[in-house]
C-alpha positions in Angstrom: 178.0 44.4 85.7 176.4 47.6 84.2 175.3 48.9 87.7 178.9 48.7 88.9 180.1 50.7 86.0 177.5 53.4 86.6 178.3 53.5 90.3 182.0 53.8 89.7 181.5 56.6 87.1 179.8 58.7 89.8 183.1 59.1 91.7 185.4 61.8 90.4 189.1 61.3 89.7 192.3 63.4 89.9 194.5 63.2 86.7 198.2 63.1 87.4 199.8 64.8 84.4 202.6 66.8 86.1 205.3 65.7 88.5 205.0 69.0 90.5 202.1 70.3 92.4 201.5 72.9 95.1 202.3 71.5 98.5 199.1 70.1 100.0 197.1 70.4 96.8 196.7 66.8 95.8 195.0 65.6 99.1 192.5 68.5 98.8 191.8 67.6 95.2 191.3 63.9 96.1 188.8 64.9 98.8 187.1 67.2 96.3 186.9 64.3 93.7 184.9 62.3 96.3 182.1 64.9 96.4 178.9 64.4 94.6 178.8 66.1 91.2 182.5 66.3 90.6 184.0 64.5 87.6 187.6 64.8 86.4 190.0 67.1 88.2 193.2 68.0 86.2 196.0 70.1 87.8 197.7 72.2 85.1 200.1 75.1 84.7 202.2 76.0 87.8 203.8 79.4 88.2 205.1 82.1 90.5 203.4 85.2 91.8 204.7 88.3 93.7 202.2 88.1 96.6 202.5 85.6 99.4 199.6 83.4 100.4 200.4 81.5 103.6 197.5 79.0 103.5 196.3 77.0 100.5 193.5 78.8 98.7 191.4 77.4 95.9 189.0 79.7 94.0 186.8 79.4 91.0 188.3 81.5 88.1 186.2 81.1 84.9 183.7 78.7 83.4 185.0 76.2 80.8 183.1 73.7 78.7 181.7 71.2 81.1 183.1 72.8 84.3 185.3 75.5 85.7 188.9 76.6 85.9 190.2 77.0 89.5 193.3 78.8 90.7 195.1 77.3 93.6 197.6 79.5 95.6 200.1 78.8 98.3 203.1 80.8 99.2 204.3 82.6 96.1 203.1 79.8 93.8 199.9 79.3 91.8 198.5 76.4 89.9 195.6 76.2 87.5 193.2 73.3 88.1 190.5 72.2 85.7 187.3 70.6 87.1 184.7 68.9 85.1 181.4 69.0 87.0 177.7 69.3 86.7 177.6 71.7 89.7 176.8 75.4 89.4 179.5 77.9 90.3 177.9 78.6 93.6 177.6 74.9 94.4 181.2 74.3 93.5 182.4 77.2 95.6 180.4 75.8 98.6 181.9 72.3 98.0 185.4 73.7 97.8 184.9 75.7 101.1 183.7 72.6 102.8 186.7 70.5 101.6 189.2 73.3 102.6 187.6 73.6 106.0 188.1 69.9 106.6 191.8 70.2 105.5 192.6 72.9 108.0 
């Protein structure tokens, strides 16, 4: 029983705490959660920007306790995403690039 719990805890999860998300963001976050070293992913504040970004972008913003804050952009909308991870910033950026390239 204990080994099953440990194996399950290695898989990340996406927290659904908002009813609205950027179009296409949740499938990308679910793929990111499947990657090694990723813990909890929590989409947060959603807002509007002036500049238009035609494709979904996901970039690391600042470190937080236990992980990083990401900014997702698509169209004229942005959304903050909090990721708890044991990866370094460079490793997380590489993992995000890999996940986004598979989404295209």
